[in-house]
C-alpha positions in Angstrom: 49.5 -2.3 -39.4 47.4 -5.1 -40.2 46.0 -7.9 -38.3 46.1 -11.3 -39.5 42.9 -13.6 -39.6 43.8 -15.6 -36.2 44.1 -12.5 -34.1 40.6 -11.0 -35.8 38.9 -14.3 -34.7 40.4 -13.9 -31.3 39.2 -10.3 -30.9 35.5 -11.5 -32.4 35.4 -14.5 -30.0 36.3 -12.2 -27.0 33.3 -9.8 -27.5 30.7 -12.7 -27.9 28.6 -13.1 -24.5 26.0 -15.8 -24.0 23.1 -15.1 -22.0 23.4 -16.1 -18.7 20.0 -18.1 -18.7 20.1 -19.1 -22.2 23.6 -20.3 -23.0 22.7 -20.5 -26.7 21.7 -16.9 -27.3 24.7 -14.4 -28.2 24.1 -11.0 -26.4 25.8 -7.8 -25.9 24.2 -6.5 -22.9 25.0 -7.0 -19.3 23.3 -6.4 -16.0 24.6 -3.1 -14.7 24.8 -4.3 -11.0 26.1 -7.6 -11.2 27.6 -8.0 -14.9 25.8 -11.2 -16.0 25.1 -11.3 -19.6 21.6 -11.2 -20.4 19.5 -11.6 -23.6 16.6 -9.2 -24.5 13.9 -11.5 -23.2 15.9 -11.6 -19.7 16.4 -8.1 -19.0 14.5 -5.9 -17.1 14.6 -2.4 -17.7 15.5 -0.6 -14.5 16.0 3.7 -13.8 19.7 3.1 -13.6 19.8 0.9 -16.6 19.6 -2.9 -17.8 19.4 -5.2 -14.9 18.8 -9.0 -14.9 16.2 -11.2 -13.6 17.4 -11.4 -10.0 18.8 -7.7 -9.5 15.6 -6.2 -11.3 13.2 -7.7 -9.0 10.8 -5.5 -7.7 11.0 -4.7 -3.9 7.9 -3.3 -1.7 8.3 0.2 -0.5 8.7 -0.1 3.3 5.8 2.3 4.0 3.5 -0.7 2.2 5.5 -3.7 3.3 2.8 -4.5 6.1 3.5 -7.7 8.4 0.6 -9.5 10.1 1.6 -8.1 13.4 0.8 -4.9 12.0 -2.8 -6.0 10.8 -3.3 -7.7 14.3 -2.6 -4.4 15.8 -4.6 -2.3 13.3 -7.9 -4.5 14.0 -7.4 -4.2 17.6 -7.2 -0.3 17.4 -10.3 -0.4 14.9 -12.4 -2.7 17.4 -11.2 -0.1 20.0 -12.3 2.5 17.6 -15.6 1.0 16.8 -16.8 0.6 20.3 -15.4 3.4 22.5 -16.3 5.9 19.2 -19.4 4.2 18.6 -20.4 4.9 22.1 -19.3 8.7 22.6 -21.2 9.1 19.0 -24.2 7.7 20.3 -24.1 10.1 23.6 -23.5 13.0 21.4 -26.2 12.0 19.0 -28.7 11.7 22.0 -27.8 15.2 23.2 -27.0 16.7 20.1 -29.6 15.5 17.7 -29.6 16.3 13.9 -26.5 17.7 12.1 -24.0 17.8 14.9 -24.4 14.1 15.4 -24.1 13.6 12.1 -20.8 15.6 12.2 -19.5 13.8 14.8 -18.9 10.9 12.0 -16.5 13.3 9.9 -14.4 13.5 13.3 -14.5 10.0 14.2 -13.5 9.1 10.7 -10.5 11.4 10.7 -9.5 9.9 14.4 -9.8 6.4 13.4 -7.7 7.0 10.0 -5.2 8.5 12.3 -5.1 6.1 15.1 -5.2 3.0 12.8 -2.2 4.6 11.0 -0.3 5.5 14.0 -0.7 1.8 15.6 1.3 0.4 12.5 4.0 3.1 12.4 2.4 5.2 9.7 2.1 1.9 7.1 -0.1 2.4 4.4 -2.1 -0.3 2.3 -5.4 -1.5 1.1 -6.1 -3.7 3.9 -5.5 -1.0 6.5 -7.9 1.2 4.4 -10.5 -1.4 4.8 -9.8 -1.8 8.6 -10.2 2.1 9.4 -13.1 2.5 7.0 -14.8 -0.8 8.7 -14.3 0.7 12.0 -16.1 3.8 11.3 -19.1 1.8 9.9 -19.0 -0.6 13.0 -19.0 2.8 15.3 -22.2 3.9 13.2 -24.0 0.6 14.3 -23.2 1.0 17.7 -24.1 4.8 17.9 -27.6 3.6 16.3 -27.6 1.0 18.8 -27.6 3.9 21.8 -29.3 6.7 19.9 -31.1 5.0 17.2 -31.3 6.2 13.6 -30.2 9.8 14.6 -29.6 11.0 10.8 -31.6 12.2 7.4 -30.1 12.0 4.0 -27.8 14.8 5.0 -26.4 12.5 7.6 -25.6 10.1 5.1 -23.1 12.7 3.5 -21.4 13.3 6.7 -20.8 9.7 7.4 -19.8 9.0 4.1 -17.4 11.8 4.3 -16.0 10.1 7.8 -15.7 6.9 6.3 -13.9 8.6 3.2 -11.5 10.6 5.7 -10.5 7.3 7.6 -9.6 5.7 4.3 -7.5 8.4 3.1 -5.2 8.4 6.1 -4.2 5.3 5.6 -4.4 4.3 1.9 
């Protein structure tokens, strides 16, 4: 059985597709989600195959999608931590000078990170890390206003550890 020339031309014309965005570019590729024809310039490689520009757009994970309201809540909690935590830290530093006063900074850092994280429904992000770490630094300034400089070089290590702990809880 042989095909005549007109049947071969029909088959070849049916199998030729043109890019949805570049109508003059022939392609054999199509989006695995919406089936639009795409050329190699328009395709997006996805874990489940080739996608078009529209279907292949990256979407933020919900954990890292932070709205303005969450930032406002995190700042409010951070200010509360800085004031209340700073006063408590200052009182601890007055009665327990030395290393115990500095170790309280590690606990405050952990608490700051945890409270900021819980206030924003366990979301994570760089902005939240700055808020949590900043609240520990401001709490240190409040504590130093109450107790004076209560730490030596070793205390800086514990304070840095507290800031690091706060940042890691929300980053």
